[in-house]
C-alpha positions as CSV (number, residue, x, y, z in Angstrom):
1,X,-48.4,36.1,127.1
2,X,-48.8,32.4,125.6
3,X,-51.7,32.5,123.2
4,X,-52.7,29.3,121.2
5,X,-55.6,28.5,118.9
6,X,-56.8,25.1,116.9
7,X,-56.8,24.8,112.9
8,X,-58.7,27.8,111.4
9,X,-58.3,29.9,114.7
10,X,-57.7,33.8,114.9
11,X,-55.1,33.8,117.6
12,X,-53.2,37.3,118.3
13,X,-50.7,37.9,121.2
14,X,-49.0,41.4,121.9
15,X,-45.2,42.2,122.4
16,X,-42.9,39.7,123.6
17,X,-46.0,37.4,123.3
18,X,-45.6,32.9,122.1
19,X,-48.2,32.6,119.9
20,X,-49.3,29.8,117.9
21,X,-51.8,28.8,115.6
22,X,-53.0,25.5,113.6
23,X,-53.3,25.0,110.0
24,X,-55.3,27.7,108.2
25,X,-55.0,29.9,111.2
26,X,-54.7,33.3,111.3
27,X,-52.1,34.3,113.6
28,X,-50.4,37.4,115.0
29,X,-48.0,38.8,117.2
30,X,-46.7,41.7,118.1
31,X,-42.7,43.1,118.6
32,X,-40.5,40.7,119.8
33,X,-43.1,37.8,119.3
34,X,-42.4,34.5,118.3
35,X,-45.4,33.5,116.3
36,X,-46.1,30.3,114.6
37,X,-48.6,29.2,112.4
38,X,-49.2,25.6,110.6
39,X,-50.0,24.7,107.1
40,X,-51.8,27.5,104.9
41,X,-51.9,29.9,107.9
42,X,-51.6,33.4,107.5
43,X,-48.8,34.1,109.9
44,X,-47.3,38.1,111.0
45,X,-45.1,39.6,113.4
46,X,-43.6,42.7,114.3
47,X,-40.4,44.0,114.8
48,X,-37.7,41.7,116.0
49,X,-40.3,39.1,115.6
50,X,-39.4,35.1,114.9
51,X,-42.8,34.8,112.5
52,X,-42.6,30.7,110.9
53,X,-45.9,29.3,109.0
54,X,-46.2,25.7,107.3
55,X,-46.4,24.7,103.6
56,X,-48.3,27.1,101.8
57,X,-48.4,29.8,104.3
58,X,-48.3,33.7,104.1
59,X,-45.7,34.6,106.4
60,X,-44.6,38.2,107.7
61,X,-42.2,40.3,109.4
62,X,-40.9,43.4,110.7
63,X,-37.4,44.9,111.0
64,X,-35.3,42.6,112.0
65,X,-37.6,39.7,111.6
66,X,-36.6,36.0,111.2
67,X,-39.5,34.8,108.6
68,X,-39.6,31.3,107.9
69,X,-41.7,29.5,105.1
70,X,-42.3,25.8,104.1
71,X,-43.0,24.6,100.7
72,X,-44.9,26.8,98.5
73,X,-45.3,29.0,101.1
74,X,-44.2,33.1,100.7
75,X,-42.4,35.2,103.2
76,X,-42.3,39.2,103.6
77,X,-39.5,40.8,105.7
78,X,-39.1,44.7,107.1
79,X,-35.8,46.4,107.1
80,X,-33.0,44.1,107.4
81,X,-34.8,40.8,107.9
82,X,-33.7,37.6,107.1
83,X,-36.2,35.0,105.1
84,X,-36.0,31.8,104.0
85,X,-38.1,29.4,102.4
86,X,-37.7,25.3,102.9
87,X,-38.0,23.2,99.9
88,X,-37.6,19.1,99.4
89,X,-34.6,18.0,97.2
90,X,-36.1,14.6,96.8
91,X,-33.8,13.6,99.7
92,X,-34.0,16.2,102.5
93,X,-35.2,19.4,103.0
94,X,-33.3,22.6,102.2
95,X,-33.5,25.7,103.2
96,X,-33.1,29.1,100.6
97,X,-32.1,32.1,102.5
98,X,-32.3,35.9,101.4
99,X,-31.7,38.8,103.4
100,X,-33.4,42.3,103.3
101,X,-31.4,44.9,101.8
102,X,-29.2,42.2,100.3
103,X,-29.1,41.3,96.8
104,X,-32.7,43.2,95.4
105,X,-34.4,41.7,98.3
106,X,-37.0,44.7,99.3
107,X,-38.3,45.5,102.8
108,X,-42.0,45.1,102.2
109,X,-42.0,42.3,99.5
110,X,-43.8,39.1,99.2
111,X,-41.6,36.4,97.6
112,X,-41.9,32.8,96.6
113,X,-39.2,30.3,95.1
114,X,-38.9,29.9,91.5
115,X,-37.9,26.4,90.2
116,X,-34.7,26.8,90.7
117,X,-35.3,27.6,94.5
118,X,-34.1,31.3,94.2
119,X,-36.4,34.1,96.0
120,X,-38.3,36.0,93.0
121,X,-40.8,38.6,93.9
122,X,-44.5,37.4,93.4
């Protein structure tokens, strides 16, 4: 299924769904879903999901998920997930990437970037 909602929407899709919400939306997708939310959104996906949120978003994915957040976002991944956060260096956007299970990155723990653009637990 393809499910889309605007700003402030609550949008939910099941397994293999493509789910999109706007700014400040609550967007949820099941396993293998592609889930996207805008700035300040709460975005959640299941196992093997691709989960993306904008600036200041709260982004969560399950086991083997790819979880991406914008500037000032927080990210959480399940076992063996990849979590990444985007930041601006003054000339271009950069991405800090971490892998759950490596370098003290824990499943189920929320992370943000510190002033040195390193992942730190929230």
